[in-house]
C-alpha positions as CSV (number, residue, x, y, z in Angstrom):
1,M,94.1,125.2,57.3
2,V,96.0,122.1,56.3
3,L,98.1,120.4,59.0
4,Q,100.8,117.7,58.7
5,D,100.1,114.0,59.6
6,K,102.0,114.3,62.8
7,T,100.2,117.3,64.1
8,I,98.0,116.8,67.2
9,I,94.9,118.9,67.9
10,C,94.3,119.4,71.7
11,K,91.7,121.0,73.8
12,A,93.4,123.4,76.4
13,V,92.3,122.7,80.1
14,E,94.0,125.7,81.4
15,R,92.4,129.2,81.0
16,P,94.3,131.3,80.3
17,L,96.9,129.3,78.6
18,I,100.1,128.7,80.4
19,H,102.9,131.0,79.8
20,G,105.0,130.0,76.8
21,C,101.9,128.5,75.0
22,E,102.3,130.5,71.8
23,V,102.8,129.7,68.2
24,G,106.4,128.5,68.0
25,G,106.6,127.9,71.6
26,I,108.4,124.6,72.8
27,L,106.3,122.6,75.5
28,T,106.7,119.2,77.3
29,V,103.6,116.9,77.0
30,I,103.2,114.3,79.6
31,R,100.9,111.5,78.8
32,P,99.9,108.4,81.0
33,T,100.5,105.1,79.6
34,S,99.7,101.5,80.6
35,D,102.9,101.0,82.5
36,G,103.8,104.5,83.6
37,S,104.1,107.9,81.9
38,C,105.9,109.3,78.9
39,A,107.3,112.9,78.2
40,M,107.7,114.4,74.7
41,S,108.7,117.8,73.5
42,V,106.4,119.5,71.2
43,K,106.1,122.7,69.1
44,V,103.0,124.8,69.0
45,V,101.9,125.2,65.4
46,A,98.6,126.8,65.8
47,I,96.2,128.3,68.4
48,G,92.5,128.7,68.0
49,D,90.9,132.2,68.2
50,K,89.5,131.6,71.8
51,A,92.7,129.8,72.8
52,E,90.8,126.6,73.5
53,I,92.1,124.6,70.8
54,V,95.9,124.0,70.3
55,A,97.8,122.3,67.5
56,I,101.1,120.9,68.5
57,M,103.8,118.8,66.5
58,P,106.2,116.4,68.1
59,I,109.8,117.5,67.7
60,G,111.5,114.7,69.8
61,K,111.1,111.0,70.8
62,P,108.9,110.2,73.8
63,Q,110.9,109.6,77.2
64,R,109.5,107.0,79.5
65,I,109.0,108.3,83.1
66,Q,109.3,105.5,85.4
67,R,107.0,107.2,88.0
68,R,103.4,108.0,87.1
69,V,102.7,111.8,87.0
70,F,99.2,112.8,87.7
71,P,97.6,115.9,88.9
72,R,95.8,115.5,92.1
73,I,92.9,117.6,93.4
74,R,91.0,117.9,96.7
75,T,87.4,117.6,96.2
76,D,84.2,117.1,98.1
77,G,81.6,116.4,95.4
78,G,81.2,115.2,91.9
79,I,82.4,111.7,92.7
80,Q,81.2,108.6,94.5
81,V,83.3,105.7,95.7
82,R,82.4,102.2,97.0
83,L,85.4,100.5,98.8
84,Q,85.8,96.9,99.7
85,F,88.9,95.4,101.4
86,D,89.8,91.9,100.2
87,N,89.1,89.3,102.8
88,Q,87.6,91.9,105.1
89,V,84.0,92.6,106.0
90,N,82.6,95.7,107.6
91,R,86.0,97.2,108.5
92,Y,84.7,100.7,108.5
93,K,81.6,102.9,108.7
94,G,81.3,105.9,106.6
95,L,83.5,107.1,103.8
96,K,84.4,110.7,102.5
97,I,86.5,111.6,99.5
98,Y,89.6,113.6,100.3
99,D,91.4,113.8,96.9
100,V,91.6,112.1,93.8
101,S,94.2,111.6,90.8
102,G,94.7,109.3,87.8
103,G,97.1,107.3,89.9
104,G,94.9,106.8,93.1
105,I,92.5,108.2,95.6
106,G,92.5,109.5,99.2
107,V,89.6,108.8,101.5
108,T,88.7,109.2,105.0
109,I,87.0,106.4,106.8
110,Y,85.7,105.8,110.5
111,S,87.1,102.6,111.7
112,R,87.9,101.0,115.2
113,N,91.3,100.1,114.0
114,P,93.6,101.4,111.5
115,I,93.9,99.7,107.9
116,E,97.5,98.5,107.5
117,A,99.5,99.6,104.4
118,G,99.8,96.8,101.8
119,H,96.2,95.6,102.1
120,S,94.4,95.3,98.8
121,A,91.0,96.8,98.0
122,R,88.4,96.8,95.2
123,L,87.1,100.2,94.2
124,E,83.9,101.3,92.2
125,I,84.0,104.9,91.2
126,E,81.1,107.0,89.7
127,L,82.0,110.4,88.2
128,N,78.9,112.6,88.1
129,S,80.2,115.0,85.3
130,I,81.3,112.2,83.0
131,K,78.6,110.0,81.4
132,S,80.0,106.5,81.7
133,N,79.6,103.2,83.5
134,K,81.0,102.9,86.8
135,I,84.7,102.6,87.0
136,K,86.1,99.5,88.7
137,A,89.6,99.2,89.8
138,C,91.9,97.5,92.3
139,G,94.1,99.3,94.6
140,E,96.5,99.0,97.5
141,I,96.7,100.8,100.7
142,V,99.9,103.0,100.7
143,H,99.4,104.9,104.0
144,C,96.9,105.1,106.8
145,S,97.0,108.0,109.3
146,S,94.7,108.7,112.3
147,K,93.1,112.3,112.4
148,G,94.2,112.6,116.0
149,S,94.9,110.7,119.2
150,G,92.2,108.6,120.0
151,S,90.2,109.2,116.9
152,S,88.4,106.7,114.9
153,E,88.7,108.7,111.7
154,Y,91.5,107.7,109.5
155,L,93.1,109.1,106.2
156,L,93.8,106.4,103.6
157,G,95.9,106.8,100.6
158,I,95.2,104.2,97.9
159,K,96.9,103.8,94.7
160,F,95.5,102.0,91.7
161,T,97.1,98.7,90.8
162,E,94.7,97.6,88.2
163,I,92.6,99.9,86.2
164,D,91.6,100.1,82.5
165,Q,93.5,102.8,80.8
166,R,90.3,104.3,79.3
167,D,88.8,104.5,82.9
168,Q,92.1,106.1,84.1
169,H,91.8,108.8,81.4
170,K,88.2,109.6,82.5
171,I,89.5,110.3,85.9
172,V,92.4,112.5,84.7
173,E,89.6,114.3,82.7
174,F,87.5,114.7,85.8
175,V,90.5,116.1,87.7
176,A,91.2,118.7,85.0
177,E,87.5,119.9,84.7
178,E,87.2,119.9,88.6
179,Q,90.4,122.0,88.7
180,R,88.9,124.4,86.1
181,R,85.8,124.7,88.1
182,Q,87.4,125.5,91.2
183,D,89.7,128.1,89.7
184,E,86.7,129.8,88.2
185,Q,85.1,129.9,91.6
186,D,88.3,131.3,93.1
187,Q,88.3,134.1,90.5
188,H,84.8,134.8,91.0
189,Q,85.2,135.1,94.8
190,K,88.3,137.2,94.2
191,H,86.4,139.6,92.2
192,L,83.6,139.9,94.8
193,D,86.1,140.4,97.6
194,E,87.8,143.3,95.6
195,Q,84.3,144.9,95.0
196,K,83.6,144.6,98.5
197,A,86.8,146.1,99.6
198,S,86.5,149.0,97.2
199,K,82.9,149.9,98.2
200,P,83.7,151.7,101.6
201,Q,86.4,153.8,99.6
202,Q,83.8,154.8,97.0
203,E,81.2,155.7,99.7
204,E,84.0,157.8,101.4
205,T,84.7,159.6,98.3
206,A,81.1,160.4,97.6
207,K,80.5,162.1,100.9
208,P,79.8,165.9,100.7
209,N,82.4,168.2,102.3
């Protein structure tokens, strides 16, 4: 198949493909950039046999989106983070990942005192599923909330203020793969639950009169 120069070949991250993703369909593509995001209308010109490869063609000019748009996902594995607050030493003990996106990360920490919003931090991120060097970034605390009255556990929201665009794309890729993995687990569990629910009915039907 010969495609025009402006045709883009993409790998689908949603299985099955979203509604409307068919040859001739019009979609909106949102892509992160160094200073935000841009949205662009595209036309689907071809779809692979297994619906994993999609060819799209731009049909409009990119429109800048001021606010970054990144999918966010809850995760309890597959990622490690080291966090160092600027000009602060040993401000917390223990850290757990809460959620992650291409625009920032949420963590829970154990600390005597809350970390005020506006504090800067340095991050070192390692993604287990992606073979690459550790990702280094700078961030800013945008919120800090206690888990409960008198609790020493705090939930921090950290937005990236400095991160290499290639590293940011790695995080976006990790989020997409983690979402796919979780969706597959949910579908598998749903199938098991349906089988379990139907088993008593089958046994009841099989009883002799």
